[in-house]
VEXLUMRO-555908 format. One line per 10 residues: number of its first residue (from 0); their letters; for each residue x, y negated, z of C-alpha. Coordinates in nm, 2 decimals. Each point is the difference from the previous one (the first is absolute). Layout:
! residues N
NUM) A) X,Y,Z  ...
END
This chain:
! residues 818
0) XXXXXXXXXX) -2.90,-3.39,-7.39  -0.03,0.37,0.09  0.37,0.00,0.10  -0.05,-0.30,0.23  -0.30,0.17,0.18  0.19,0.33,0.04  0.30,-0.17,0.14  -0.22,-0.19,0.25  -0.17,0.32,0.12  0.34,0.17,0.04
10) XXXXXXXXXX) 0.13,-0.30,0.21  -0.31,0.01,0.21  0.03,0.37,0.07  0.37,-0.04,0.09  -0.09,-0.28,0.24  -0.27,0.21,0.17  0.24,0.30,0.03  0.27,-0.22,0.17  -0.26,-0.14,0.24  -0.11,0.35,0.10
20) XXXXXXXXXX) 0.36,0.10,0.08  0.03,-0.26,0.28  -0.22,0.22,0.23  0.15,0.30,0.18  0.02,0.31,-0.21  -0.29,0.24,0.06  -0.03,0.36,-0.14  -0.38,0.01,0.08  -0.08,0.17,-0.33  0.23,0.30,0.09
30) XXXXXXXXXX) -0.10,0.06,0.36  -0.17,0.33,0.09  -0.36,-0.04,0.11  -0.05,-0.12,0.35  0.35,-0.13,0.05  0.10,-0.37,-0.02  0.33,-0.18,-0.02  0.12,-0.28,0.22  0.21,-0.24,-0.22  0.28,-0.19,0.18
40) XXXXXXXXXX) 0.05,-0.36,-0.10  0.33,-0.05,-0.17  0.23,-0.25,0.19  0.12,-0.30,-0.19  0.25,0.14,-0.24  0.10,-0.07,-0.36  -0.26,0.13,-0.24  0.26,0.22,-0.16  0.02,0.23,0.30  -0.33,0.03,0.18
50) XXXXXXXXXX) -0.01,0.22,0.31  -0.20,0.32,-0.05  -0.31,0.06,0.21  -0.01,0.30,0.23  -0.29,0.25,-0.01  -0.19,0.04,0.33  -0.34,0.15,0.10  -0.25,-0.24,0.17  -0.21,0.07,0.31  -0.32,0.07,-0.19
60) XXXXXXXXXX) 0.03,0.15,-0.35  -0.14,-0.23,-0.26  -0.10,0.08,-0.36  0.22,-0.10,-0.28  -0.07,-0.34,-0.15  0.13,-0.17,-0.31  0.30,-0.22,0.03  -0.06,-0.36,0.05  0.22,-0.31,-0.02  -0.04,-0.06,0.37
70) XXXXXXXXXX) -0.11,0.31,0.19  -0.14,-0.03,0.35  0.24,0.11,0.28  -0.03,0.36,0.11  0.03,0.11,0.37  0.34,0.14,0.10  0.08,0.37,0.00  -0.10,0.07,0.35  -0.14,-0.27,0.22  0.08,-0.07,0.36
80) XXXXXXXXXX) -0.28,0.14,0.23  -0.16,-0.26,0.23  -0.02,0.26,0.29  0.34,0.18,0.04  -0.15,0.25,0.24  -0.22,0.16,-0.28  0.15,-0.07,-0.34  -0.20,0.13,-0.30  0.16,0.26,-0.23  0.07,-0.15,-0.34
90) XXXXXXXXXX) 0.13,0.13,-0.33  0.37,-0.02,-0.06  0.20,-0.17,-0.27  0.19,0.29,-0.14  0.32,-0.06,-0.18  0.35,0.14,-0.06  0.20,-0.06,0.31  0.32,0.01,-0.20  -0.10,-0.26,-0.25  0.22,-0.31,-0.02
100) XXXXXXXXXX) -0.14,-0.32,0.16  -0.17,-0.26,-0.22  0.21,-0.27,-0.16  0.06,-0.28,0.25  -0.09,0.22,0.30  0.24,0.10,0.28  -0.04,0.34,0.17  0.09,0.06,0.37  0.01,0.36,0.11  -0.14,0.02,0.36
110) XXXXXXXXXX) 0.04,0.36,0.13  0.32,0.02,0.21  0.01,0.38,-0.01  0.10,0.26,-0.26  -0.33,0.18,0.08  -0.32,-0.13,0.16  -0.26,0.25,0.11  -0.33,-0.05,0.18  -0.10,0.32,0.16  -0.30,0.14,0.20
120) XXXXXXXXXX) -0.34,-0.15,0.03  0.12,-0.34,0.11  0.34,-0.16,-0.06  0.12,-0.36,0.00  0.34,-0.14,-0.09  0.10,-0.36,0.03  0.32,-0.20,-0.08  0.09,-0.35,-0.11  0.12,-0.14,-0.33  0.19,-0.33,-0.01
130) XXXXXXXXXX) -0.10,-0.24,-0.27  0.15,-0.33,-0.12  -0.21,-0.31,-0.01  -0.03,0.02,-0.38  -0.12,0.36,0.02  -0.25,-0.07,0.28  -0.15,-0.29,-0.21  -0.03,0.19,-0.33  -0.30,0.19,-0.13  0.05,0.36,0.11
140) XXXXXXXXXX) -0.13,0.35,-0.04  0.07,0.32,0.19  0.05,0.33,-0.17  0.05,0.34,0.15  0.02,0.35,-0.14  -0.12,0.30,0.19  -0.07,0.37,-0.02  -0.19,0.21,0.25  -0.06,0.36,0.09  -0.27,0.18,-0.20
150) XXXXXXXXXX) -0.19,0.09,0.32  -0.07,-0.37,0.08  -0.37,-0.08,-0.05  -0.01,-0.32,-0.21  -0.36,-0.09,0.10  0.10,-0.02,0.37  0.36,-0.11,-0.03  0.14,-0.35,-0.05  0.33,-0.19,0.00  0.00,-0.36,0.11
160) XXXXXXXXXX) 0.27,-0.26,-0.06  0.04,-0.29,0.23  0.22,-0.31,-0.04  0.05,-0.20,0.32  -0.27,0.20,0.17  -0.26,-0.09,-0.27  -0.13,0.28,-0.23  0.06,-0.08,-0.36  -0.17,0.31,-0.14  -0.10,0.36,0.06
170) XXXXXXXXXX) 0.04,0.30,-0.23  -0.17,0.34,0.01  0.26,0.27,0.03  -0.04,0.21,-0.31  0.33,0.06,-0.19  0.10,0.36,0.06  0.13,0.07,-0.36  0.26,-0.27,-0.02  0.09,-0.35,0.12  -0.25,-0.28,-0.06
180) XXXXXXXXXX) 0.08,-0.37,0.02  -0.25,-0.24,0.16  0.02,-0.38,-0.02  -0.16,-0.24,0.24  -0.01,-0.38,-0.04  0.16,-0.19,0.29  -0.22,-0.28,0.12  0.16,-0.35,-0.04  0.16,-0.13,0.32  0.02,0.34,0.17
190) XXXXXXXXXX) 0.37,0.05,-0.05  0.24,-0.22,0.21  0.37,-0.09,-0.02  0.20,0.24,0.21  -0.13,0.33,0.14  -0.33,0.14,-0.13  -0.16,0.31,0.15  -0.08,0.28,-0.24  -0.22,0.28,0.13  -0.12,0.33,-0.16
200) XXXXXXXXXX) -0.29,0.17,0.18  -0.14,0.34,-0.11  -0.32,0.17,0.12  -0.01,0.35,-0.15  -0.24,0.29,0.03  0.02,0.36,-0.12  -0.22,0.12,-0.28  -0.11,0.33,0.15  0.17,0.07,0.34  -0.10,-0.13,0.34
210) XXXXXXXXXX) 0.28,0.16,0.21  0.28,-0.18,0.18  0.25,0.19,-0.21  -0.15,-0.14,-0.33  0.09,-0.36,0.10  0.37,0.09,-0.04  -0.07,0.06,-0.37  -0.11,-0.36,-0.06  0.26,-0.24,-0.15  0.03,-0.30,-0.24
220) XXXXXXXXXX) 0.34,-0.09,-0.12  0.08,-0.36,-0.10  0.26,-0.03,-0.28  0.26,-0.27,0.09  0.09,-0.05,-0.37  -0.36,-0.08,-0.08  -0.08,-0.22,0.30  0.08,-0.37,-0.04  -0.12,-0.36,0.02  -0.01,-0.19,-0.33
230) XXXXXXXXXX) 0.05,-0.37,-0.01  -0.09,-0.23,-0.29  0.27,-0.24,-0.12  0.38,0.04,-0.05  0.08,-0.25,0.28  -0.10,0.26,0.26  0.33,0.18,-0.09  0.21,-0.29,0.10  0.21,0.05,0.32  0.16,-0.25,0.23
240) XXXXXXXXXX) 0.12,-0.01,0.35  -0.04,0.26,0.28  -0.36,0.06,-0.11  0.13,0.17,-0.31  0.20,0.24,0.20  -0.30,0.08,0.23  -0.21,0.04,-0.31  0.23,0.25,-0.18  -0.25,0.28,0.05  0.04,0.35,-0.14
250) XXXXXXXXXX) 0.01,0.18,-0.33  -0.24,0.27,-0.12  0.16,0.26,0.23  -0.02,-0.21,0.32  0.37,-0.09,0.00  0.18,-0.33,0.03  0.35,-0.05,-0.15  0.25,-0.28,0.04  0.26,0.01,-0.28  0.31,-0.20,0.12
260) XXXXXXXXXX) 0.26,-0.08,-0.26  0.34,-0.10,0.15  0.29,-0.03,-0.24  0.25,-0.01,0.30  -0.17,0.29,0.17  0.32,0.18,0.10  0.19,-0.30,0.11  0.08,-0.03,0.38  -0.22,-0.23,0.19  -0.31,0.04,-0.21
270) XXXXXXXXXX) -0.15,0.30,0.18  -0.11,-0.17,0.32  -0.20,-0.29,-0.17  -0.15,0.25,-0.25  -0.13,0.23,0.27  -0.14,-0.30,0.19  -0.18,-0.10,-0.32  -0.14,0.34,-0.05  -0.14,0.01,0.36  -0.15,-0.35,-0.04
280) XXXXXXXXXX) -0.18,0.10,-0.32  -0.12,0.31,0.17  -0.14,-0.18,0.30  -0.16,-0.27,-0.22  -0.18,0.25,-0.22  -0.06,0.26,0.28  -0.11,0.26,-0.26  0.00,0.36,0.10  0.19,0.16,-0.28  0.29,-0.23,-0.08
290) XXXXXXXXXX) 0.32,0.09,-0.18  0.31,-0.21,-0.09  0.21,0.05,-0.31  0.33,-0.18,-0.04  0.18,-0.04,-0.33  0.26,-0.21,-0.16  -0.13,0.00,-0.36  -0.29,-0.19,-0.17  -0.34,-0.06,0.15  -0.22,0.30,-0.01
300) XXXXXXXXXX) -0.35,-0.01,-0.15  -0.26,-0.16,0.22  -0.35,0.14,0.08  -0.26,0.02,0.27  0.14,0.05,0.35  0.35,-0.10,-0.11  0.21,-0.30,0.07  0.33,-0.07,-0.16  0.26,-0.19,0.20  0.32,-0.16,-0.14
310) XXXXXXXXXX) 0.27,-0.06,0.26  0.34,-0.14,-0.05  0.20,-0.32,-0.06  -0.08,-0.22,-0.30  0.31,0.12,-0.18  -0.10,0.37,0.06  -0.36,-0.04,-0.11  0.04,-0.22,-0.31  0.10,0.29,-0.23  -0.32,0.19,0.11
320) XXXXXXXXXX) -0.23,-0.30,0.02  0.10,-0.28,-0.24  -0.29,-0.22,0.11  0.15,-0.05,0.35  -0.13,-0.32,0.16  0.28,-0.26,0.01  -0.03,-0.05,0.38  0.14,0.35,0.06  0.35,-0.12,-0.07  0.00,-0.26,0.28
330) XXXXXXXXXX) -0.23,0.13,0.28  -0.18,0.30,0.14  -0.30,0.09,-0.21  -0.30,0.24,0.06  -0.28,-0.03,-0.26  -0.22,0.19,-0.23  0.08,-0.02,-0.37  -0.14,0.18,-0.31  0.19,0.26,-0.18  0.00,-0.13,-0.37
340) XXXXXXXXXX) 0.01,0.36,-0.14  -0.29,0.15,0.19  -0.18,-0.30,0.15  0.01,0.16,0.34  0.07,-0.21,0.31  0.35,0.04,0.15  0.12,-0.11,0.34  0.32,-0.18,-0.05  0.25,-0.04,0.29  0.32,-0.18,-0.09
350) XXXXXXXXXX) 0.25,-0.27,0.10  0.36,-0.11,-0.07  0.14,0.27,0.23  -0.11,0.30,0.21  -0.03,-0.20,0.32  -0.24,-0.22,-0.19  -0.18,0.31,-0.13  -0.03,0.13,0.36  -0.14,-0.34,0.10  -0.27,0.03,-0.27
360) XXXXXXXXXX) -0.08,0.35,0.12  -0.05,-0.13,0.36  -0.26,-0.25,-0.13  -0.21,0.30,-0.12  0.06,0.23,0.30  0.02,-0.23,0.30  -0.38,-0.03,0.03  -0.01,0.37,0.08  0.26,-0.01,0.27  -0.12,0.06,0.36
370) XXXXXXXXXX) 0.19,0.00,0.32  0.04,0.34,0.17  -0.14,-0.13,0.33  -0.33,-0.11,-0.16  -0.25,0.27,0.04  -0.24,0.07,-0.29  -0.36,0.09,0.05  -0.07,0.21,-0.31  0.17,0.23,-0.25  -0.05,-0.13,-0.36
380) XXXXXXXXXX) -0.21,0.26,-0.18  -0.26,-0.21,-0.18  0.15,0.05,-0.34  -0.10,0.37,0.01  -0.23,0.03,0.31  -0.19,-0.30,0.13  -0.01,-0.14,0.26  0.35,-0.02,0.14  0.06,0.25,0.28  0.01,-0.16,0.35
390) XXXXXXXXXX) 0.31,0.08,0.21  -0.09,0.13,0.34  0.26,-0.05,0.28  -0.21,0.06,0.31  -0.35,0.05,0.14  -0.23,-0.12,-0.28  -0.36,0.02,-0.11  -0.07,-0.06,-0.37  -0.34,0.00,-0.17  -0.02,0.21,-0.31
400) XXXXXXXXXX) -0.14,-0.30,-0.18  0.34,-0.16,0.03  0.15,0.31,-0.16  -0.21,0.00,-0.32  -0.27,0.24,0.11  -0.35,-0.10,-0.11  -0.33,0.10,0.16  -0.13,0.30,-0.21  -0.33,0.17,-0.01  0.05,0.35,-0.14
410) XXXXXXXXXX) -0.24,0.25,-0.15  0.25,0.27,-0.09  0.18,0.29,0.17  0.35,-0.12,0.05  0.10,-0.36,0.07  0.36,-0.10,0.03  0.15,-0.34,0.05  0.35,-0.10,0.10  0.20,-0.30,0.12  0.37,-0.08,0.07
420) XXXXXXXXXX) 0.18,-0.09,0.31  0.37,-0.04,0.08  0.22,0.06,0.30  0.36,-0.13,0.06  0.32,0.19,-0.07  0.05,0.07,0.37  -0.33,0.18,0.04  0.06,0.30,0.23  -0.34,0.16,0.10  -0.04,0.29,-0.24
430) XXXXXXXXXX) -0.01,0.26,0.27  -0.24,-0.14,0.26  -0.17,-0.32,-0.14  -0.37,-0.02,-0.07  -0.19,-0.27,-0.18  -0.38,-0.04,-0.01  -0.25,-0.06,-0.27  -0.30,-0.18,0.15  -0.26,0.11,-0.25  -0.32,-0.19,-0.09
440) XXXXXXXXXX) -0.21,0.23,-0.22  -0.35,0.15,-0.04  -0.15,0.31,-0.14  -0.35,0.12,-0.07  -0.19,0.30,0.14  0.07,0.18,-0.33  0.36,0.05,0.09  0.04,0.35,0.15  0.22,0.11,0.29  0.33,0.13,-0.14
450) XXXXXXXXXX) 0.06,-0.33,-0.17  0.31,-0.19,0.12  0.21,-0.31,-0.02  0.37,0.04,-0.06  0.29,-0.24,0.04  0.31,0.04,-0.22  0.34,-0.17,0.05  0.22,0.01,-0.31  -0.21,0.29,-0.14  0.04,0.21,0.32
460) XXXXXXXXXX) -0.30,0.08,0.21  0.02,-0.18,0.33  -0.35,0.03,0.16  -0.34,0.16,-0.06  -0.33,-0.10,0.16  -0.30,0.24,-0.05  -0.36,-0.12,-0.05  -0.22,0.21,0.23  -0.33,-0.17,0.01  -0.30,0.06,-0.23
470) XXXXXXXXXX) -0.18,-0.33,0.06  0.24,-0.24,-0.16  0.19,-0.26,0.19  0.18,-0.33,0.01  0.36,0.00,0.12  0.12,-0.32,0.17  0.37,-0.01,0.04  0.02,0.37,0.04  0.37,0.07,0.11  0.18,0.25,-0.21
480) XXXXXXXXXX) 0.34,0.09,0.12  0.26,0.00,-0.28  0.34,0.16,0.07  0.29,-0.22,-0.11  0.21,0.31,-0.09  -0.02,-0.08,-0.37  0.07,-0.37,0.02  0.34,-0.11,-0.13  0.19,-0.33,-0.02  -0.14,-0.23,-0.26
490) XXXXXXXXXX) -0.32,0.05,-0.19  -0.26,0.25,0.11  -0.34,0.10,-0.16  -0.29,0.09,0.22  -0.31,0.16,-0.16  -0.35,0.05,0.14  -0.19,0.29,-0.16  -0.36,0.10,0.08  -0.11,0.35,-0.10  -0.38,0.01,-0.01
500) XXXXXXXXXX) -0.22,0.30,-0.04  -0.38,0.00,-0.05  -0.28,0.26,-0.06  -0.06,-0.16,-0.34  0.36,0.07,-0.10  -0.03,0.36,0.11  -0.31,0.04,-0.23  0.15,-0.22,-0.28  -0.32,-0.05,-0.19  0.03,-0.14,-0.36
510) XXXXXXXXXX) 0.09,-0.37,0.03  0.10,0.03,0.36  0.36,-0.09,-0.08  -0.09,-0.35,-0.08  -0.18,-0.08,0.33  -0.05,-0.38,0.05  -0.10,-0.01,0.37  0.30,-0.09,0.22  0.07,0.27,0.26  0.31,-0.16,0.16
520) XXXXXXXXXX) 0.13,-0.36,0.06  0.35,-0.12,0.09  0.02,-0.35,0.14  0.30,-0.23,-0.04  -0.04,-0.10,0.37  0.18,0.32,0.09  0.34,-0.06,0.15  0.34,0.16,0.02  0.17,-0.01,0.34  0.38,0.06,0.02
530) XXXXXXXXXX) 0.13,0.01,0.36  0.35,-0.10,0.12  0.26,0.24,-0.13  0.36,0.07,0.06  0.24,-0.22,-0.20  0.36,0.11,-0.05  0.20,0.04,-0.32  0.13,0.34,-0.11  0.31,0.09,-0.19  -0.01,0.16,-0.26
540) XXXXXXXXXX) -0.35,-0.08,-0.12  -0.06,-0.02,-0.37  -0.38,-0.05,0.05  0.08,-0.33,0.18  0.22,-0.11,-0.29  -0.27,0.08,-0.25  -0.27,-0.16,0.21  0.16,-0.33,0.10  0.36,0.02,-0.13  0.13,0.07,0.36
550) XXXXXXXXXX) 0.26,-0.08,0.12  0.11,-0.21,-0.30  -0.30,-0.23,0.00  0.08,-0.11,0.36  0.37,-0.08,-0.06  0.12,-0.34,0.09  0.32,0.03,-0.20  0.05,0.12,-0.36  -0.02,0.38,-0.04  0.31,0.17,-0.14
560) XXXXXXXXXX) -0.08,0.16,-0.34  0.24,0.25,-0.16  -0.04,0.05,-0.37  0.24,0.24,-0.17  0.01,-0.19,-0.32  -0.17,-0.31,-0.16  -0.16,0.13,-0.31  -0.35,-0.05,-0.15  -0.14,0.33,0.14  0.14,-0.03,0.35
570) XXXXXXXXXX) -0.09,-0.37,0.04  -0.35,0.07,-0.14  -0.05,0.28,0.25  0.12,-0.22,0.29  -0.23,-0.29,-0.10  -0.30,0.24,-0.03  0.07,0.14,0.35  0.07,-0.33,0.17  -0.31,-0.16,-0.18  -0.22,0.27,0.15
580) XXXXXXXXXX) 0.16,-0.04,0.35  -0.05,-0.38,-0.03  -0.37,0.05,-0.05  -0.04,0.22,0.30  0.22,-0.24,0.21  -0.20,-0.30,-0.12  0.31,-0.20,-0.10  0.33,0.05,-0.19  0.27,0.19,0.19  0.34,-0.18,0.00
590) XXXXXXXXXX) 0.28,0.23,-0.12  0.37,-0.02,-0.05  0.19,0.24,-0.22  0.29,0.20,0.15  0.26,0.21,-0.17  0.08,0.24,0.29  -0.17,0.14,0.31  0.29,-0.14,0.20  -0.14,-0.35,-0.06  -0.34,0.10,0.15
600) XXXXXXXXXX) 0.09,0.10,0.35  -0.30,0.11,0.19  -0.25,-0.23,-0.15  -0.32,0.12,-0.18  0.09,0.07,-0.36  -0.13,0.13,-0.33  0.20,0.22,-0.25  -0.12,0.03,-0.36  0.17,0.19,-0.28  0.08,0.34,-0.16
610) XXXXXXXXXX) 0.09,0.27,0.25  0.34,0.05,-0.15  0.10,-0.36,0.09  -0.16,-0.01,0.34  0.24,-0.04,0.30  0.05,0.32,0.19  -0.06,-0.19,0.33  -0.35,-0.10,-0.11  -0.09,0.36,-0.10  0.13,0.15,0.33
620) XXXXXXXXXX) -0.19,-0.26,0.21  -0.33,0.09,-0.18  0.07,0.38,0.02  0.05,0.04,-0.37  0.25,0.27,-0.10  0.30,-0.16,-0.16  0.04,0.30,-0.23  -0.32,-0.13,-0.18  0.21,-0.27,-0.16  0.13,0.27,-0.24
630) XXXXXXXXXX) -0.28,0.26,0.02  -0.32,-0.21,-0.04  -0.09,0.01,-0.36  -0.37,-0.02,-0.12  -0.14,0.29,-0.19  -0.07,-0.06,-0.37  -0.25,0.18,-0.21  0.27,0.16,-0.21  0.16,0.16,0.31  -0.11,0.34,0.12
640) XXXXXXXXXX) -0.24,0.01,0.29  0.18,-0.06,0.33  -0.10,0.23,0.29  -0.14,-0.19,0.30  0.17,0.13,0.31  -0.30,-0.05,0.23  -0.24,0.17,-0.24  0.24,0.29,-0.06  0.05,0.05,0.37  -0.37,0.02,0.07
650) XXXXXXXXXX) -0.05,0.25,-0.28  0.27,0.23,0.13  -0.12,-0.05,0.35  -0.33,0.16,-0.10  0.17,0.29,-0.17  0.23,0.12,0.28  -0.12,0.19,0.30  -0.17,-0.22,0.26  -0.06,-0.28,-0.25  -0.37,0.02,0.03
660) XXXXXXXXXX) 0.01,-0.03,0.38  0.23,-0.30,-0.03  -0.23,-0.17,-0.26  -0.30,0.05,0.24  0.20,-0.16,0.28  0.08,-0.29,-0.22  -0.36,-0.04,-0.09  -0.10,0.01,0.37  0.26,-0.28,0.07  -0.14,-0.21,-0.28
670) XXXXXXXXXX) -0.36,0.05,0.14  0.11,-0.10,0.35  0.18,-0.31,-0.14  -0.30,-0.10,-0.21  -0.26,0.04,0.27  0.18,-0.08,0.32  0.30,-0.21,-0.12  0.24,0.24,0.17  0.32,0.09,-0.19  0.34,0.15,0.08
680) XXXXXXXXXX) 0.15,-0.35,0.04  -0.26,-0.10,0.26  0.10,0.30,0.21  0.36,-0.11,0.04  0.15,-0.20,0.29  0.24,-0.18,-0.22  -0.06,-0.05,-0.38  0.24,0.19,-0.21  0.26,-0.17,-0.23  -0.09,-0.10,-0.35
690) XXXXXXXXXX) 0.10,0.26,-0.26  0.22,-0.09,-0.29  -0.21,-0.05,-0.31  0.10,0.10,-0.35  -0.23,-0.16,-0.26  -0.14,0.27,-0.24  0.07,-0.03,-0.37  -0.37,-0.04,-0.06  0.01,-0.33,0.17  0.10,-0.32,-0.19
700) XXXXXXXXXX) -0.01,-0.26,0.28  0.08,0.01,0.37  -0.07,-0.26,0.27  0.16,0.08,0.34  0.04,-0.20,0.32  0.23,0.05,0.30  0.20,-0.19,0.26  0.31,-0.20,-0.05  0.33,0.15,0.14  -0.05,-0.17,0.34
710) XXXXXXXXXX) -0.38,0.07,0.01  -0.10,-0.37,0.01  -0.12,-0.04,-0.36  -0.21,0.18,-0.26  0.16,0.11,-0.33  -0.22,0.08,-0.29  0.13,0.19,-0.30  -0.18,-0.01,-0.34  0.18,0.23,-0.24  -0.05,0.20,-0.32
720) XXXXXXXXXX) 0.22,0.22,-0.22  0.04,-0.29,-0.25  -0.09,-0.37,-0.04  -0.27,0.09,-0.25  -0.16,0.24,0.25  0.03,-0.26,0.26  -0.19,-0.26,-0.20  -0.27,0.23,-0.13  -0.05,0.16,0.34  -0.04,-0.33,0.19
730) XXXXXXXXXX) -0.25,-0.13,-0.26  -0.22,0.30,0.08  0.07,0.01,0.38  -0.08,-0.37,0.05  -0.34,0.03,-0.16  -0.29,-0.07,0.23  -0.13,0.36,0.01  0.35,0.15,0.07  0.17,-0.25,0.23  -0.21,0.09,0.31
740) XXXXXXXXXX) 0.11,0.36,-0.03  0.35,-0.08,0.11  0.05,0.12,0.35  0.23,0.20,0.24  0.37,-0.06,-0.03  0.04,0.14,-0.36  -0.24,-0.03,-0.29  0.07,0.15,-0.35  -0.17,-0.05,-0.33  0.00,0.23,-0.30
750) XXXXXXXXXX) -0.04,-0.15,-0.34  -0.08,0.34,-0.14  -0.29,0.09,0.23  -0.09,-0.35,0.13  0.00,0.12,0.36  0.12,-0.19,0.30  0.12,0.20,0.29  0.10,-0.11,0.35  0.23,0.15,0.26  -0.15,-0.08,0.35
760) XXXXXXXXXX) 0.21,-0.17,0.27  0.14,0.24,0.26  0.19,-0.24,0.22  -0.04,-0.37,0.02  0.12,-0.29,0.21  -0.22,-0.27,0.15  0.06,-0.36,-0.11  -0.14,-0.26,0.24  -0.22,-0.24,-0.18  -0.20,-0.17,0.29
770) XXXXXXXXXX) 0.10,-0.17,0.32  0.02,0.24,0.29  -0.33,0.07,0.17  -0.13,0.28,0.22  -0.32,0.03,-0.20  0.18,0.06,-0.33  0.25,0.24,0.16  -0.29,0.19,0.15  -0.16,0.04,-0.34  0.34,0.11,-0.15
780) XXXXXXXXXX) 0.04,0.26,0.26  -0.35,0.13,-0.05  0.05,0.04,-0.37  0.34,0.17,0.04  -0.12,0.24,0.27  -0.30,0.09,-0.22  0.24,0.09,-0.28  0.24,0.20,0.22  -0.22,0.25,0.18  0.27,0.19,0.19
790) XXXXXXXXXX) 0.15,-0.32,0.14  -0.35,-0.11,0.11  -0.06,0.34,0.17  0.34,-0.01,0.17  -0.05,-0.35,0.13  -0.35,0.10,0.12  0.14,0.30,0.19  0.27,-0.21,0.15  -0.25,-0.26,0.11  -0.22,0.26,0.16
800) XXXXXXXXXX) 0.29,0.15,0.19  0.10,-0.35,0.12  -0.35,-0.06,0.13  0.00,0.34,0.17  0.34,-0.06,0.17  -0.10,-0.35,0.10  -0.34,0.12,0.14  0.17,0.28,0.20  0.26,-0.23,0.15  -0.27,-0.25,0.10
810) XXXXXXXX) -0.21,0.27,0.16  0.30,0.13,0.20  0.06,-0.35,0.15  -0.36,-0.10,0.06  -0.25,0.15,0.25  0.05,0.22,0.31  0.25,0.28,0.00  -0.02,0.32,0.22
END
């Protein structure tokens, strides 16, 4: 009888234990005091493999409570504030940013940069992240890792995260000793299929200093490897169609990589469709730091920000991918399949022959094609800087609200906000043109005279307006003249910075650094006015090629492309370069491969390869010394230090007699050039000839542009000492931070130092880009005469003499004579 009772009690306890396990697992008994845990309900899965529950911190700390079979739901980690203008600071859910995602979750890295820093007392960065419909519908959370300067006052500093212009949480800035990870819950229904706007906004104050200089010590760095969206459910990792290419995203370093496996890579006839495919993928994704890697072997390992592509006929791909769909042997096929070894999605492009493969490639790329005579209105920048930059072609007024600037009330000492604007490749107004910022702003009577508002163009000071009144004021469309000297073809960044000084800051009493009363306001009704400017193309002009892919983006016929050899490194380099040019052009650039410069004639052309295999004609047309084919070798760490000729000359110049005087003269020339834009070249009647350039051994990549033999086309040479240097150099040079630095007629990159140097253009040719008009030619003449001072003075003297002679002749013939 006792055995029966004991067995019954044991069975009853086992049943109760099994019933208790159906509730989400809760570690309430082991929580520290004052901290609660938010359990996540496990999705329907087999009982043998339940999904673990992530640990978060709720809005209001709750005392630990015993575990219960059915605990009440706990508020999310950080709730959305009902009033975005004044979100309340809330505690952060701190975790290890490098920890792997929970089982069944999909992680999407969202920072498209290798580094993301928010500097000063106010900074705001916005860009878009493309999501698939499955990802947008899934339960999501947002995690970011950050570290800040030790001088940032946590009680007065905050970092706010917005998704689609709605704040999802705010975090006090207080992690100076190391990176901290913060997790916010994403409200259901906030994400949408397609582009989603991500915004980081930082408001920072100094702990102890109230000076303007102290604001430059404030920074918070966001770790790209620790910043991501997490989606519940494995179906969010599924990819299909063009949305999958747009949603490729980035890895933890802000990079995007397309791994293209082509068994017949070196066969004739495959290069053109492969480069078209690379450009189409680049335009579809529009990511800022894209690289392409070609290979002939097995599929590489997948991962975030990577997409593997299999290209070839069915017979070529079957040894690499046994699970090839049967339809590939009879018709063109472009579809996503799953790699059975890694489970990663693979874009499969196949067919019974290479013409069929080319047809399958066209089904992917054709939606990105655009006719050269269709003018676009914006430059696509939203994947790294939202909104897209509007392209300005003529007299235009644009409200700053359309450029992403928000009305801001500011209580600090230095406010800086920026926006993007673009001008076409034939922009020619850098010597005389002036834009205007029509500023709507206000400041209190606490702001002292000596404060000022500065306008920057591409990080160069363009205008300054002092504040002289002591009674405060409201500025309504205050015109601020902005020189267009620093504008360049393509994307331009304009920044408005207010430097504000007060008596309170001069005294800097305890607690004064965290002032809450606004002293300045910038309104988004301010406008930027860009006047009509001269439009004419220039050759050579690498800045125009980097900005809008000029002249290749406007070509109506395929551009000749010379590649010295078809191997994995050279083709990867060519695809990376053309992919970046396709983004700036807004569409894929049609190319045709040529084996000799004789087949090019005087058309626009591109030459890519190692310097030793580059045609001598191409080097001479771009003023590259042909002797560099044998002498240009990069310096290795094992080699003895190579003496730089320019540095050695300057050192010896200071040693010999008279060297000090010459150095002072050189310093005076630099001062005159910096302050008055007067150089030796501007004091010449006729520009001098371009000097022959010999690439230094410290450089590992060279980009040069010149004219075709008859002077009717532009030839661009992209060369390196070896194919490996070419590939590695272009992967760095095409990055979003480096690409805008290409300018002049020659640009070099050093893989050892990471520096990009440019040789300015000495002599250039005009290339008509507009129908003939007196107004445009007048603007062209005004800019040319502003650049060539002596020519302007000479013409002025001639004009005065003509007036004098004409007046004297008329006076002799008119009136009475004695």
